[in-house]
PDB file of N, CA, C, O and CB in Angstrom:
ATOM      1  N   MET A   1       0.841  -1.130  -0.107  1.00  0.00           N
ATOM      2  CA  MET A   1       0.147   0.006   0.036  1.00  0.00           C
ATOM      3  C   MET A   1       0.836   1.189  -0.131  1.00  0.00           C
ATOM      4  O   MET A   1       1.433   1.517   0.894  1.00  0.00           O
ATOM      5  CB  MET A   1      -0.410   0.022   1.142  1.00  0.00           C
ATOM      6  N   GLY A   2       0.964   1.944  -1.059  1.00  0.00           N
ATOM      7  CA  GLY A   2       1.789   3.129  -1.338  1.00  0.00           C
ATOM      8  C   GLY A   2       1.301   4.304  -0.592  1.00  0.00           C
ATOM      9  O   GLY A   2       2.162   5.004  -0.058  1.00  0.00           O
ATOM     10  N   GLY A   3       0.044   4.641  -0.465  1.00  0.00           N
ATOM     11  CA  GLY A   3      -0.409   5.708   0.145  1.00  0.00           C
ATOM     12  C   GLY A   3      -0.131   6.976  -0.824  1.00  0.00           C
ATOM     13  O   GLY A   3       0.492   6.828  -1.876  1.00  0.00           O
ATOM     14  N   ILE A   4      -0.586   8.119  -0.440  1.00  0.00           N
ATOM     15  CA  ILE A   4      -0.483   9.237  -1.146  1.00  0.00           C
ATOM     16  C   ILE A   4       0.981   9.667  -1.292  1.00  0.00           C
ATOM     17  O   ILE A   4       1.372   9.974  -2.418  1.00  0.00           O
ATOM     18  CB  ILE A   4      -1.297  10.233  -0.540  1.00  0.00           C
ATOM     19  N   PHE A   5       1.663   9.705  -0.453  1.00  0.00           N
ATOM     20  CA  PHE A   5       2.988  10.200  -0.334  1.00  0.00           C
ATOM     21  C   PHE A   5       4.078   9.215  -0.833  1.00  0.00           C
ATOM     22  O   PHE A   5       5.249   9.564  -0.983  1.00  0.00           O
ATOM     23  CB  PHE A   5       3.226  10.552   1.078  1.00  0.00           C
ATOM     24  N   GLY A   6       3.610   7.936  -1.087  1.00  0.00           N
ATOM     25  CA  GLY A   6       4.616   6.865  -1.824  1.00  0.00           C
ATOM     26  C   GLY A   6       5.522   6.563  -0.765  1.00  0.00           C
ATOM     27  O   GLY A   6       5.138   6.612   0.403  1.00  0.00           O
ATOM     28  N   GLY A   7       6.689   6.255  -1.068  1.00  0.00           N
ATOM     29  CA  GLY A   7       7.689   5.991  -0.205  1.00  0.00           C
ATOM     30  C   GLY A   7       7.815   4.297  -0.188  1.00  0.00           C
ATOM     31  O   GLY A   7       7.026   3.591  -0.815  1.00  0.00           O
ATOM     32  N   GLY A   8       8.696   3.869   0.456  1.00  0.00           N
ATOM     33  CA  GLY A   8       8.970   2.367   0.428  1.00  0.00           C
ATOM     34  C   GLY A   8       9.206   1.855   1.917  1.00  0.00           C
ATOM     35  O   GLY A   8       8.657   2.355   2.899  1.00  0.00           O
ATOM     36  N   ALA A   9       9.998   0.911   1.944  1.00  0.00           N
ATOM     37  CA  ALA A   9      10.199   0.391   3.372  1.00  0.00           C
ATOM     38  C   ALA A   9      11.068   1.351   4.091  1.00  0.00           C
ATOM     39  O   ALA A   9      12.071   1.855   3.586  1.00  0.00           O
ATOM     40  CB  ALA A   9      10.860  -1.063   3.419  1.00  0.00           C
ATOM     41  N   PRO A  10      10.595   1.608   5.417  1.00  0.00           N
ATOM     42  CA  PRO A  10      11.409   2.646   6.211  1.00  0.00           C
ATOM     43  C   PRO A  10      12.796   2.284   6.271  1.00  0.00           C
ATOM     44  O   PRO A  10      13.164   1.111   6.318  1.00  0.00           O
ATOM     45  CB  PRO A  10      10.918   2.817   7.641  1.00  0.00           C
ATOM     46  N   GLN A  11      13.573   3.270   6.270  1.00  0.00           N
ATOM     47  CA  GLN A  11      15.136   3.094   6.333  1.00  0.00           C
ATOM     48  C   GLN A  11      15.563   2.825   7.721  1.00  0.00           C
ATOM     49  O   GLN A  11      14.964   3.313   8.679  1.00  0.00           O
ATOM     50  CB  GLN A  11      15.925   4.389   5.819  1.00  0.00           C
ATOM     51  N   GLN A  12      16.759   1.927   7.862  1.00  0.00           N
ATOM     52  CA  GLN A  12      17.261   1.471   9.063  1.00  0.00           C
ATOM     53  C   GLN A  12      18.009   2.754   9.617  1.00  0.00           C
ATOM     54  O   GLN A  12      18.686   3.488   8.896  1.00  0.00           O
ATOM     55  CB  GLN A  12      18.187   0.156   8.871  1.00  0.00           C
ATOM     56  N   VAL A  13      17.810   2.950  11.003  1.00  0.00           N
ATOM     57  CA  VAL A  13      18.561   3.927  11.599  1.00  0.00           C
ATOM     58  C   VAL A  13      19.855   3.378  12.337  1.00  0.00           C
ATOM     59  O   VAL A  13      19.822   2.542  13.240  1.00  0.00           O
ATOM     60  CB  VAL A  13      17.678   4.653  12.516  1.00  0.00           C
ATOM     61  N   ALA A  14      20.905   3.919  11.865  1.00  0.00           N
ATOM     62  CA  ALA A  14      22.211   3.248  12.663  1.00  0.00           C
ATOM     63  C   ALA A  14      22.218   3.586  14.194  1.00  0.00           C
ATOM     64  O   ALA A  14      21.812   4.650  14.661  1.00  0.00           O
ATOM     65  CB  ALA A  14      23.704   3.847  12.028  1.00  0.00           C
ATOM     66  N   ALA A  15      22.651   2.710  14.796  1.00  0.00           N
ATOM     67  CA  ALA A  15      22.754   2.816  16.285  1.00  0.00           C
ATOM     68  C   ALA A  15      23.969   3.870  16.635  1.00  0.00           C
ATOM     69  O   ALA A  15      25.050   3.961  16.054  1.00  0.00           O
ATOM     70  CB  ALA A  15      23.049   1.274  16.954  1.00  0.00           C
ATOM     71  N   ALA A  16      23.500   4.615  17.713  1.00  0.00           N
ATOM     72  CA  ALA A  16      24.548   5.689  18.019  1.00  0.00           C
ATOM     73  C   ALA A  16      25.768   4.972  18.662  1.00  0.00           C
ATOM     74  O   ALA A  16      25.610   4.034  19.444  1.00  0.00           O
ATOM     75  CB  ALA A  16      23.952   6.862  19.048  1.00  0.00           C
ATOM     76  N   PRO A  17      27.024   5.460  18.295  1.00  0.00           N
ATOM     77  CA  PRO A  17      28.223   4.939  18.925  1.00  0.00           C
ATOM     78  C   PRO A  17      28.198   4.995  20.402  1.00  0.00           C
ATOM     79  O   PRO A  17      27.542   5.922  20.877  1.00  0.00           O
ATOM     80  CB  PRO A  17      29.387   5.654  18.453  1.00  0.00           C
ATOM     81  N   LEU A  18      28.775   4.196  21.212  1.00  0.00           N
ATOM     82  CA  LEU A  18      28.798   4.263  22.657  1.00  0.00           C
ATOM     83  C   LEU A  18      29.797   5.456  23.002  1.00  0.00           C
ATOM     84  O   LEU A  18      30.750   5.651  22.247  1.00  0.00           O
ATOM     85  CB  LEU A  18      29.262   2.819  23.313  1.00  0.00           C
ATOM     86  N   PRO A  19      29.621   6.184  24.017  1.00  0.00           N
ATOM     87  CA  PRO A  19      30.396   7.203  24.397  1.00  0.00           C
ATOM     88  C   PRO A  19      31.731   6.669  24.891  1.00  0.00           C
ATOM     89  O   PRO A  19      31.783   5.575  25.453  1.00  0.00           O
ATOM     90  CB  PRO A  19      29.702   7.997  25.380  1.00  0.00           C
ATOM     91  N   PRO A  20      32.872   7.458  24.685  1.00  0.00           N
ATOM     92  CA  PRO A  20      34.191   6.915  25.162  1.00  0.00           C
ATOM     93  C   PRO A  20      34.052   6.757  26.617  1.00  0.00           C
ATOM     94  O   PRO A  20      33.215   7.392  27.260  1.00  0.00           O
ATOM     95  CB  PRO A  20      35.432   7.849  24.812  1.00  0.00           C
ATOM     96  N   THR A  21      34.916   5.866  27.169  1.00  0.00           N
ATOM     97  CA  THR A  21      34.972   5.574  28.595  1.00  0.00           C
ATOM     98  C   THR A  21      36.284   6.104  29.119  1.00  0.00           C
ATOM     99  O   THR A  21      37.323   6.013  28.465  1.00  0.00           O
ATOM    100  CB  THR A  21      34.824   4.048  28.881  1.00  0.00           C
ATOM    101  N   ARG A  22      36.210   6.682  30.363  1.00  0.00           N
ATOM    102  CA  ARG A  22      37.375   7.293  30.921  1.00  0.00           C
ATOM    103  C   ARG A  22      38.203   6.157  31.722  1.00  0.00           C
ATOM    104  O   ARG A  22      37.567   5.238  32.238  1.00  0.00           O
ATOM    105  CB  ARG A  22      36.933   8.529  31.870  1.00  0.00           C
ATOM    106  N   SER A  23      39.453   6.199  31.823  1.00  0.00           N
ATOM    107  CA  SER A  23      40.277   5.346  32.680  1.00  0.00           C
ATOM    108  C   SER A  23      40.235   5.858  34.017  1.00  0.00           C
ATOM    109  O   SER A  23      39.966   7.031  34.273  1.00  0.00           O
ATOM    110  CB  SER A  23      41.689   5.248  32.219  1.00  0.00           C
ATOM    111  N   ASP A  24      40.524   4.908  34.939  1.00  0.00           N
ATOM    112  CA  ASP A  24      40.378   5.238  36.396  1.00  0.00           C
ATOM    113  C   ASP A  24      41.479   6.499  36.676  1.00  0.00           C
ATOM    114  O   ASP A  24      41.209   7.414  37.454  1.00  0.00           O
ATOM    115  CB  ASP A  24      40.716   3.784  37.392  1.00  0.00           C
ATOM    116  N   ALA A  25      42.483   6.436  36.092  1.00  0.00           N
ATOM    117  CA  ALA A  25      43.477   7.488  36.255  1.00  0.00           C
ATOM    118  C   ALA A  25      42.903   8.934  35.918  1.00  0.00           C
ATOM    119  O   ALA A  25      43.054   9.877  36.696  1.00  0.00           O
ATOM    120  CB  ALA A  25      44.694   7.164  35.341  1.00  0.00           C
ATOM    121  N   GLU A  26      42.214   9.045  34.666  1.00  0.00           N
ATOM    122  CA  GLU A  26      41.581  10.201  34.276  1.00  0.00           C
ATOM    123  C   GLU A  26      40.502  10.643  35.288  1.00  0.00           C
ATOM    124  O   GLU A  26      40.372  11.844  35.527  1.00  0.00           O
ATOM    125  CB  GLU A  26      41.023  10.001  32.945  1.00  0.00           C
ATOM    126  N   VAL A  27      39.830   9.848  35.810  1.00  0.00           N
ATOM    127  CA  VAL A  27      38.783  10.179  36.803  1.00  0.00           C
ATOM    128  C   VAL A  27      39.379  10.662  37.985  1.00  0.00           C
ATOM    129  O   VAL A  27      38.881  11.659  38.507  1.00  0.00           O
ATOM    130  CB  VAL A  27      37.918   9.040  37.138  1.00  0.00           C
ATOM    131  N   ARG A  28      40.353  10.128  38.491  1.00  0.00           N
ATOM    132  CA  ARG A  28      41.039  10.750  39.615  1.00  0.00           C
ATOM    133  C   ARG A  28      41.778  12.027  39.408  1.00  0.00           C
ATOM    134  O   ARG A  28      41.908  12.864  40.302  1.00  0.00           O
ATOM    135  CB  ARG A  28      41.941   9.846  40.122  1.00  0.00           C
ATOM    136  N   ALA A  29      42.248  12.149  38.228  1.00  0.00           N
ATOM    137  CA  ALA A  29      42.936  13.443  37.814  1.00  0.00           C
ATOM    138  C   ALA A  29      41.926  14.529  37.809  1.00  0.00           C
ATOM    139  O   ALA A  29      42.157  15.624  38.323  1.00  0.00           O
ATOM    140  CB  ALA A  29      43.614  13.345  36.386  1.00  0.00           C
ATOM    141  N   ALA A  30      40.736  14.209  37.192  1.00  0.00           N
ATOM    142  CA  ALA A  30      39.632  15.261  37.082  1.00  0.00           C
ATOM    143  C   ALA A  30      39.122  15.544  38.366  1.00  0.00           C
ATOM    144  O   ALA A  30      38.879  16.722  38.631  1.00  0.00           O
ATOM    145  CB  ALA A  30      38.476  14.848  36.195  1.00  0.00           C
ATOM    146  N   ALA A  31      38.922  14.683  39.195  1.00  0.00           N
ATOM    147  CA  ALA A  31      38.489  14.787  40.710  1.00  0.00           C
ATOM    148  C   ALA A  31      39.406  15.732  41.382  1.00  0.00           C
ATOM    149  O   ALA A  31      38.970  16.754  41.911  1.00  0.00           O
ATOM    150  CB  ALA A  31      38.542  13.356  41.500  1.00  0.00           C
ATOM    151  N   LEU A  32      40.705  15.417  41.380  1.00  0.00           N
ATOM    152  CA  LEU A  32      41.689  16.182  42.070  1.00  0.00           C
ATOM    153  C   LEU A  32      41.639  17.696  41.515  1.00  0.00           C
ATOM    154  O   LEU A  32      41.531  18.669  42.261  1.00  0.00           O
ATOM    155  CB  LEU A  32      43.131  15.501  41.871  1.00  0.00           C
ATOM    156  N   GLU A  33      41.721  17.764  40.242  1.00  0.00           N
ATOM    157  CA  GLU A  33      41.596  19.079  39.594  1.00  0.00           C
ATOM    158  C   GLU A  33      40.409  20.033  40.083  1.00  0.00           C
ATOM    159  O   GLU A  33      40.518  21.228  40.356  1.00  0.00           O
ATOM    160  CB  GLU A  33      41.431  18.827  38.121  1.00  0.00           C
ATOM    161  N   ALA A  34      39.219  19.228  40.136  1.00  0.00           N
ATOM    162  CA  ALA A  34      38.001  20.016  40.574  1.00  0.00           C
ATOM    163  C   ALA A  34      38.193  20.293  41.959  1.00  0.00           C
ATOM    164  O   ALA A  34      37.800  21.393  42.348  1.00  0.00           O
ATOM    165  CB  ALA A  34      36.640  19.281  40.360  1.00  0.00           C
ATOM    166  N   ARG A  35      38.736  19.495  42.805  1.00  0.00           N
ATOM    167  CA  ARG A  35      38.817  19.801  44.357  1.00  0.00           C
ATOM    168  C   ARG A  35      39.806  21.002  44.463  1.00  0.00           C
ATOM    169  O   ARG A  35      39.506  21.993  45.130  1.00  0.00           O
ATOM    170  CB  ARG A  35      39.396  18.435  45.302  1.00  0.00           C
ATOM    171  N   GLN A  36      40.960  20.903  43.811  1.00  0.00           N
ATOM    172  CA  GLN A  36      41.800  22.162  43.699  1.00  0.00           C
ATOM    173  C   GLN A  36      41.338  23.364  43.353  1.00  0.00           C
ATOM    174  O   GLN A  36      41.678  24.403  43.919  1.00  0.00           O
ATOM    175  CB  GLN A  36      42.703  22.028  42.895  1.00  0.00           C
ATOM    176  N   ARG A  37      40.425  23.286  42.272  1.00  0.00           N
ATOM    177  CA  ARG A  37      39.604  24.476  41.865  1.00  0.00           C
ATOM    178  C   ARG A  37      38.806  25.119  42.829  1.00  0.00           C
ATOM    179  O   ARG A  37      38.793  26.341  42.980  1.00  0.00           O
ATOM    180  CB  ARG A  37      38.747  24.153  40.866  1.00  0.00           C
ATOM    181  N   ARG A  38      38.094  24.264  43.531  1.00  0.00           N
ATOM    182  CA  ARG A  38      37.137  24.663  44.479  1.00  0.00           C
ATOM    183  C   ARG A  38      38.105  25.316  45.815  1.00  0.00           C
ATOM    184  O   ARG A  38      37.707  26.371  46.310  1.00  0.00           O
ATOM    185  CB  ARG A  38      36.120  23.254  44.885  1.00  0.00           C
ATOM    186  N   ALA A  39      39.008  24.852  46.215  1.00  0.00           N
ATOM    187  CA  ALA A  39      39.979  25.249  47.222  1.00  0.00           C
ATOM    188  C   ALA A  39      40.462  26.506  46.946  1.00  0.00           C
ATOM    189  O   ALA A  39      40.569  27.364  47.823  1.00  0.00           O
ATOM    190  CB  ALA A  39      41.072  24.355  47.344  1.00  0.00           C
ATOM    191  N   GLY A  40      40.818  26.718  45.575  1.00  0.00           N
ATOM    192  CA  GLY A  40      41.414  28.048  45.102  1.00  0.00           C
ATOM    193  C   GLY A  40      40.508  29.048  44.895  1.00  0.00           C
ATOM    194  O   GLY A  40      40.887  30.190  44.636  1.00  0.00           O
ATOM    195  N   ALA A  41      39.076  28.681  45.000  1.00  0.00           N
ATOM    196  CA  ALA A  41      38.097  29.799  44.716  1.00  0.00           C
ATOM    197  C   ALA A  41      37.521  30.451  45.908  1.00  0.00           C
ATOM    198  O   ALA A  41      36.480  31.106  45.864  1.00  0.00           O
ATOM    199  CB  ALA A  41      36.968  29.306  43.907  1.00  0.00           C
ATOM    200  N   THR A  42      38.306  30.234  47.101  1.00  0.00           N
ATOM    201  CA  THR A  42      37.762  30.914  48.361  1.00  0.00           C
ATOM    202  C   THR A  42      37.709  32.357  48.157  1.00  0.00           C
ATOM    203  O   THR A  42      36.820  33.002  48.713  1.00  0.00           O
ATOM    204  CB  THR A  42      38.622  30.624  49.624  1.00  0.00           C
ATOM    205  N   GLY A  43      38.705  33.015  47.300  1.00  0.00           N
ATOM    206  CA  GLY A  43      38.737  34.280  47.044  1.00  0.00           C
ATOM    207  C   GLY A  43      39.057  35.104  48.450  1.00  0.00           C
ATOM    208  O   GLY A  43      39.699  34.657  49.401  1.00  0.00           O
ATOM    209  N   ARG A  44      38.491  36.330  48.352  1.00  0.00           N
ATOM    210  CA  ARG A  44      38.956  37.330  49.584  1.00  0.00           C
ATOM    211  C   ARG A  44      37.919  37.253  50.697  1.00  0.00           C
ATOM    212  O   ARG A  44      37.897  38.114  51.577  1.00  0.00           O
ATOM    213  CB  ARG A  44      39.077  38.986  49.098  1.00  0.00           C
ATOM    214  N   SER A  45      37.070  36.251  50.673  1.00  0.00           N
ATOM    215  CA  SER A  45      35.962  36.214  51.717  1.00  0.00           C
ATOM    216  C   SER A  45      36.604  36.166  53.084  1.00  0.00           C
ATOM    217  O   SER A  45      36.103  36.739  54.051  1.00  0.00           O
ATOM    218  CB  SER A  45      34.985  34.946  51.526  1.00  0.00           C
ATOM    219  N   GLU A  46      37.616  35.538  53.137  1.00  0.00           N
ATOM    220  CA  GLU A  46      38.374  35.205  54.462  1.00  0.00           C
ATOM    221  C   GLU A  46      39.086  36.460  54.881  1.00  0.00           C
ATOM    222  O   GLU A  46      39.721  36.445  55.935  1.00  0.00           O
ATOM    223  CB  GLU A  46      39.469  33.971  54.297  1.00  0.00           C
ATOM    224  N   THR A  47      39.033  37.566  54.128  1.00  0.00           N
ATOM    225  CA  THR A  47      40.053  38.803  54.590  1.00  0.00           C
ATOM    226  C   THR A  47      39.142  39.814  55.024  1.00  0.00           C
ATOM    227  O   THR A  47      39.695  40.856  55.379  1.00  0.00           O
ATOM    228  CB  THR A  47      41.085  39.462  53.360  1.00  0.00           C
ATOM    229  N   ILE A  48      37.744  39.787  55.099  1.00  0.00           N
ATOM    230  CA  ILE A  48      36.824  40.729  55.571  1.00  0.00           C
ATOM    231  C   ILE A  48      36.925  40.677  57.088  1.00  0.00           C
ATOM    232  O   ILE A  48      36.722  39.673  57.771  1.00  0.00           O
ATOM    233  CB  ILE A  48      35.399  40.451  55.047  1.00  0.00           C
ATOM    234  N   LEU A  49      37.271  41.910  57.538  1.00  0.00           N
ATOM    235  CA  LEU A  49      37.584  42.019  59.072  1.00  0.00           C
ATOM    236  C   LEU A  49      36.362  42.537  59.721  1.00  0.00           C
ATOM    237  O   LEU A  49      36.402  42.644  60.947  1.00  0.00           O
ATOM    238  CB  LEU A  49      38.844  43.012  59.421  1.00  0.00           C
ATOM    239  N   THR A  50      35.238  42.888  59.076  1.00  0.00           N
ATOM    240  CA  THR A  50      34.063  43.468  59.947  1.00  0.00           C
ATOM    241  C   THR A  50      33.045  42.526  60.011  1.00  0.00           C
ATOM    242  O   THR A  50      32.976  41.563  59.248  1.00  0.00           O
ATOM    243  CB  THR A  50      33.446  44.780  59.420  1.00  0.00           C
ATOM    244  N   SER A  51      32.144  42.806  61.015  1.00  0.00           N
ATOM    245  CA  SER A  51      31.212  41.826  61.307  1.00  0.00           C
ATOM    246  C   SER A  51      29.864  41.940  60.307  1.00  0.00           C
ATOM    247  O   SER A  51      29.808  42.938  59.589  1.00  0.00           O
ATOM    248  CB  SER A  51      30.860  41.980  62.846  1.00  0.00           C
ATOM    249  N   PRO A  52      29.009  41.165  60.250  1.00  0.00           N
ATOM    250  CA  PRO A  52      27.813  41.399  59.464  1.00  0.00           C
ATOM    251  C   PRO A  52      27.054  42.688  59.627  1.00  0.00           C
ATOM    252  O   PRO A  52      26.334  43.160  58.748  1.00  0.00           O
ATOM    253  CB  PRO A  52      26.931  40.375  59.725  1.00  0.00           C
ATOM    254  N   GLN A  53      27.283  43.283  60.932  1.00  0.00           N
ATOM    255  CA  GLN A  53      26.588  44.415  61.270  1.00  0.00           C
ATOM    256  C   GLN A  53      27.372  45.604  60.702  1.00  0.00           C
ATOM    257  O   GLN A  53      26.819  46.704  60.680  1.00  0.00           O
ATOM    258  CB  GLN A  53      26.380  44.491  62.769  1.00  0.00           C
ATOM    259  N   GLY A  54      28.497  45.474  60.286  1.00  0.00           N
ATOM    260  CA  GLY A  54      29.307  46.454  59.655  1.00  0.00           C
ATOM    261  C   GLY A  54      30.291  47.011  60.789  1.00  0.00           C
ATOM    262  O   GLY A  54      30.548  46.371  61.809  1.00  0.00           O
ATOM    263  N   VAL A  55      30.788  48.223  60.508  1.00  0.00           N
ATOM    264  CA  VAL A  55      31.628  48.948  61.391  1.00  0.00           C
ATOM    265  C   VAL A  55      30.741  49.741  62.507  1.00  0.00           C
ATOM    266  O   VAL A  55      30.039  50.702  62.194  1.00  0.00           O
ATOM    267  CB  VAL A  55      32.521  49.933  60.526  1.00  0.00           C
ATOM    268  N   THR A  56      30.842  49.234  63.868  1.00  0.00           N
ATOM    269  CA  THR A  56      30.070  49.975  64.746  1.00  0.00           C
ATOM    270  C   THR A  56      30.612  51.347  65.308  1.00  0.00           C
ATOM    271  O   THR A  56      29.894  52.095  65.970  1.00  0.00           O
ATOM    272  CB  THR A  56      29.799  49.124  65.793  1.00  0.00           C
ATOM    273  N   GLU A  57      31.840  51.608  65.020  1.00  0.00           N
ATOM    274  CA  GLU A  57      32.464  52.803  65.539  1.00  0.00           C
ATOM    275  C   GLU A  57      32.252  53.953  64.808  1.00  0.00           C
ATOM    276  O   GLU A  57      31.956  53.757  63.629  1.00  0.00           O
ATOM    277  CB  GLU A  57      33.790  52.659  65.665  1.00  0.00           C
ATOM    278  N   ASP A  58      32.330  55.243  65.226  1.00  0.00           N
ATOM    279  CA  ASP A  58      31.973  56.446  64.415  1.00  0.00           C
ATOM    280  C   ASP A  58      33.361  56.581  63.493  1.00  0.00           C
ATOM    281  O   ASP A  58      34.467  56.387  63.998  1.00  0.00           O
ATOM    282  CB  ASP A  58      31.604  57.903  65.454  1.00  0.00           C
ATOM    283  N   ALA A  59      33.209  56.884  62.282  1.00  0.00           N
ATOM    284  CA  ALA A  59      34.121  57.258  61.363  1.00  0.00           C
ATOM    285  C   ALA A  59      34.752  58.495  61.686  1.00  0.00           C
ATOM    286  O   ALA A  59      34.051  59.444  62.037  1.00  0.00           O
ATOM    287  CB  ALA A  59      33.566  57.312  60.147  1.00  0.00           C
ATOM    288  N   PRO A  60      36.065  58.605  61.607  1.00  0.00           N
ATOM    289  CA  PRO A  60      36.852  59.965  61.686  1.00  0.00           C
ATOM    290  C   PRO A  60      36.292  60.958  60.798  1.00  0.00           C
ATOM    291  O   PRO A  60      36.162  60.648  59.614  1.00  0.00           O
ATOM    292  CB  PRO A  60      38.351  59.820  61.312  1.00  0.00           C
ATOM    293  N   MET A  61      35.921  62.165  61.212  1.00  0.00           N
ATOM    294  CA  MET A  61      35.343  63.138  60.292  1.00  0.00           C
ATOM    295  C   MET A  61      36.287  64.214  60.177  1.00  0.00           C
ATOM    296  O   MET A  61      36.679  64.723  61.227  1.00  0.00           O
ATOM    297  CB  MET A  61      33.992  63.653  60.729  1.00  0.00           C
ATOM    298  N   ALA A  62      36.709  64.638  59.104  1.00  0.00           N
ATOM    299  CA  ALA A  62      37.520  65.761  58.736  1.00  0.00           C
ATOM    300  C   ALA A  62      36.743  66.964  58.194  1.00  0.00           C
ATOM    301  O   ALA A  62      35.895  66.739  57.330  1.00  0.00           O
ATOM    302  CB  ALA A  62      38.498  65.326  57.744  1.00  0.00           C
ATOM    303  N   THR A  63      36.943  68.197  58.605  1.00  0.00           N
ATOM    304  CA  THR A  63      36.081  69.292  58.007  1.00  0.00           C
ATOM    305  C   THR A  63      36.925  69.675  56.731  1.00  0.00           C
ATOM    306  O   THR A  63      38.140  69.494  56.660  1.00  0.00           O
ATOM    307  CB  THR A  63      35.815  70.641  59.088  1.00  0.00           C
ATOM    308  N   LYS A  64      36.220  70.176  55.819  1.00  0.00           N
ATOM    309  CA  LYS A  64      36.801  70.730  54.535  1.00  0.00           C
ATOM    310  C   LYS A  64      37.442  71.943  54.765  1.00  0.00           C
ATOM    311  O   LYS A  64      36.930  72.714  55.576  1.00  0.00           O
ATOM    312  CB  LYS A  64      35.801  70.947  53.477  1.00  0.00           C
ATOM    313  N   GLN A  65      38.482  72.253  54.191  1.00  0.00           N
ATOM    314  CA  GLN A  65      39.163  73.641  54.188  1.00  0.00           C
ATOM    315  C   GLN A  65      39.457  74.179  52.812  1.00  0.00           C
ATOM    316  O   GLN A  65      40.004  73.475  51.963  1.00  0.00           O
ATOM    317  CB  GLN A  65      40.504  73.593  54.955  1.00  0.00           C
ATOM    318  N   LEU A  66      39.123  75.329  52.607  1.00  0.00           N
ATOM    319  CA  LEU A  66      39.510  75.856  51.402  1.00  0.00           C
ATOM    320  C   LEU A  66      40.907  76.176  51.242  1.00  0.00           C
ATOM    321  O   LEU A  66      41.546  76.542  52.228  1.00  0.00           O
ATOM    322  CB  LEU A  66      38.799  76.927  51.162  1.00  0.00           C
ATOM    323  N   LEU A  67      41.464  76.077  50.085  1.00  0.00           N
ATOM    324  CA  LEU A  67      42.949  76.277  49.929  1.00  0.00           C
ATOM    325  C   LEU A  67      43.201  77.896  50.012  1.00  0.00           C
ATOM    326  O   LEU A  67      42.539  78.781  49.471  1.00  0.00           O
ATOM    327  CB  LEU A  67      43.499  75.610  48.425  1.00  0.00           C
ATOM    328  N   GLY A  68      44.308  78.012  50.816  1.00  0.00           N
ATOM    329  CA  GLY A  68      44.735  79.435  51.009  1.00  0.00           C
ATOM    330  C   GLY A  68      44.149  80.004  52.337  1.00  0.00           C
ATOM    331  O   GLY A  68      44.543  81.097  52.742  1.00  0.00           O
ATOM    332  N   SER A  69      43.279  79.334  52.976  1.00  0.00           N
ATOM    333  CA  SER A  69      42.612  79.811  54.167  1.00  0.00           C
ATOM    334  C   SER A  69      43.213  79.107  55.254  1.00  0.00           C
ATOM    335  O   SER A  69      43.744  78.019  55.030  1.00  0.00           O
ATOM    336  CB  SER A  69      41.117  79.622  54.149  1.00  0.00           C
ATOM    337  N   ALA A  70      43.194  79.640  56.517  1.00  0.00           N
ATOM    338  CA  ALA A  70      43.916  78.870  57.668  1.00  0.00           C
ATOM    339  C   ALA A  70      42.768  78.042  58.456  1.00  0.00           C
ATOM    340  O   ALA A  70      43.066  77.339  59.421  1.00  0.00           O
ATOM    341  CB  ALA A  70      44.746  79.982  58.760  1.00  0.00           C
TER     342      ALA A  70
END
């Protein structure tokens, strides 16, 4: 039964190739690299010296002076 659009037998679809497998050494190297990347990504967050409330002391205020005046 050809139908309106014709055609023939359906074409065979080729099976997808298997993904490449990683060796145990590659997996360990990738895990070590990821662990080192996370350890190095701590950034400057550990250098913040204020509390979450911020600086609680009054900031030193200086008065503005015009140049040439005492």
